[in-house]
C-alpha positions as CSV (number, residue, x, y, z in Angstrom):
1,M,0.0,0.0,0.0
2,S,1.1,3.5,-0.7
3,E,2.3,5.5,2.2
4,Q,1.0,8.6,0.4
5,L,-2.5,7.1,0.2
6,E,-2.4,6.3,3.9
7,Q,-1.3,9.8,4.7
8,R,-4.2,11.2,2.6
9,F,-6.6,8.9,4.5
10,D,-5.1,10.1,7.8
11,A,-5.8,13.7,6.8
12,A,-9.4,12.8,5.7
13,M,-10.0,11.1,9.0
14,M,-8.8,14.2,10.9
15,D,-11.0,16.3,8.6
16,I,-14.2,14.4,9.5
17,Y,-13.3,14.8,13.2
18,R,-13.0,18.6,12.7
19,R,-16.2,18.8,10.5
20,A,-18.2,16.8,13.1
21,K,-17.2,19.3,15.7
22,S,-17.9,22.4,13.6
23,E,-20.8,21.3,11.5
24,A,-22.6,18.8,13.7
25,N,-21.7,20.2,17.1
26,Y,-20.3,16.8,18.0
27,N,-16.9,16.6,19.9
28,A,-15.6,13.1,19.1
29,S,-13.0,13.1,21.8
30,R,-12.6,9.3,21.8
31,F,-12.2,9.3,18.0
32,F,-9.6,12.0,18.2
33,Q,-7.7,10.0,20.8
34,M,-7.8,6.9,18.6
35,L,-6.5,8.9,15.7
36,T,-3.5,10.2,17.7
37,E,-2.7,6.7,19.1
38,H,-3.3,4.6,15.9
39,R,-3.5,7.0,12.9
40,G,-6.4,6.9,10.5
41,L,-6.2,3.5,8.9
42,E,-5.9,1.5,12.1
43,T,-8.6,3.6,13.8
44,A,-10.9,2.8,10.8
45,R,-10.1,-0.9,11.1
46,I,-10.8,-1.0,14.8
47,L,-14.1,0.7,14.3
48,L,-15.1,-1.5,11.4
49,H,-14.3,-4.7,13.2
50,A,-16.2,-3.8,16.4
51,D,-19.4,-5.8,16.9
52,T,-21.6,-2.7,16.9
53,V,-21.4,0.8,15.6
54,S,-19.6,3.3,17.8
55,E,-21.2,5.9,20.0
56,G,-19.9,8.5,17.6
57,Y,-21.6,6.8,14.7
58,T,-24.9,6.8,16.6
59,A,-24.4,10.4,17.6
60,L,-23.8,11.5,14.0
61,W,-26.8,9.4,12.8
62,E,-29.0,11.2,15.4
63,R,-27.8,14.5,14.0
64,G,-28.5,13.4,10.4
65,R,-24.8,13.5,9.6
66,L,-23.8,10.0,8.6
67,D,-21.7,11.6,5.9
68,L,-19.2,12.4,8.7
69,T,-18.7,8.8,9.7
70,V,-15.7,6.6,9.0
71,E,-18.0,4.3,7.1
72,A,-19.2,7.1,4.8
73,L,-15.6,8.3,4.3
74,I,-14.6,4.9,3.1
75,H,-17.7,4.3,1.0
76,D,-17.8,7.7,-0.7
77,H,-14.2,7.8,-1.6
78,P,-13.2,4.9,-3.9
79,E,-9.6,6.2,-3.9
80,F,-9.3,4.8,-0.3
81,H,-10.8,1.3,-1.2
82,P,-7.3,-0.2,-1.8
83,L,-6.6,0.3,1.9
84,F,-9.4,-2.1,2.9
85,T,-10.4,-5.7,2.4
86,Q,-13.6,-6.6,0.6
87,E,-15.0,-7.6,4.0
88,E,-14.2,-4.2,5.5
89,L,-15.7,-2.4,2.5
90,G,-18.8,-4.6,3.0
91,I,-19.1,-3.8,6.7
92,A,-19.0,-0.1,5.9
93,R,-21.6,-0.4,3.2
94,R,-24.0,-2.6,5.3
95,R,-23.8,-0.2,8.3
96,L,-24.7,2.7,6.0
97,I,-27.6,0.8,4.4
98,D,-28.8,-0.3,7.9
99,Y,-29.0,3.3,9.0
100,K,-30.5,4.6,5.7
101,Y,-27.6,6.7,4.5
102,P,-29.3,8.7,1.7
103,P,-26.6,8.1,-1.1
104,L,-27.2,4.4,-0.7
105,I,-30.9,4.5,-0.9
106,D,-31.4,4.4,-4.6
107,P,-34.8,2.9,-5.6
108,V,-33.4,1.9,-9.0
109,E,-30.3,0.1,-7.7
110,P,-32.1,-3.3,-7.0
111,L,-33.4,-3.3,-10.6
112,I,-30.0,-2.7,-12.3
113,G,-29.0,-5.8,-14.3
114,R,-32.5,-7.4,-14.1
115,F,-33.6,-6.2,-17.5
116,P,-31.9,-6.2,-20.9
117,S,-30.6,-2.8,-22.0
118,N,-28.7,-1.5,-24.9
119,V,-27.5,1.6,-22.9
120,P,-23.9,0.8,-22.2
121,N,-23.5,3.0,-19.1
122,W,-26.9,2.4,-17.5
123,T,-25.5,1.0,-14.3
124,T,-23.4,4.0,-13.5
125,E,-25.6,6.8,-15.0
126,H,-29.1,5.6,-14.6
127,D,-30.2,8.8,-12.9
128,K,-29.0,10.8,-15.9
129,H,-30.8,8.6,-18.3
130,L,-34.1,8.6,-16.3
131,G,-33.9,12.3,-16.1
132,Q,-33.4,12.7,-19.8
133,A,-36.3,10.4,-20.5
134,L,-38.6,12.3,-18.2
135,M,-37.6,15.6,-19.8
136,E,-38.3,14.2,-23.2
137,E,-41.7,13.0,-22.1
138,M,-42.5,16.3,-20.5
139,R,-41.5,18.2,-23.6
140,G,-43.6,15.9,-25.7
141,K,-46.7,16.4,-23.6
142,S,-46.3,20.1,-23.4
143,G,-45.8,20.4,-27.2
144,A,-48.8,18.2,-27.9
145,G,-51.2,20.2,-25.7
146,G,-50.0,23.7,-26.6
């Protein structure tokens, strides 16, 4: 693993600590202590391998700020995925789904791959394609009636 990537992850972990304090009024003192003792990567692994979510995760969920959790940092930034095992990435994703993290609640996602499509990038850009289809439909209806 790249030392530079680990250093960027350390900085991102410190950033979510600062943002939780300033944006969510949550002082994650235990999280900060873990970062100073273990750095970012080991702190993330400790939290991911715990049997339950941390008190900090719960506190941020209560504030509607799951985006400031370690799990969201890992999930939302694919550049950090090489630092983690598939199991760890799965733990982060499952926790976010269990707590209804908005970016993971996509009603179309369960349907992807279930129907044949000749649109090559449907899986990654389905929102764009659905939006375009809706706009075309709306333009057609407004043009026909006016």
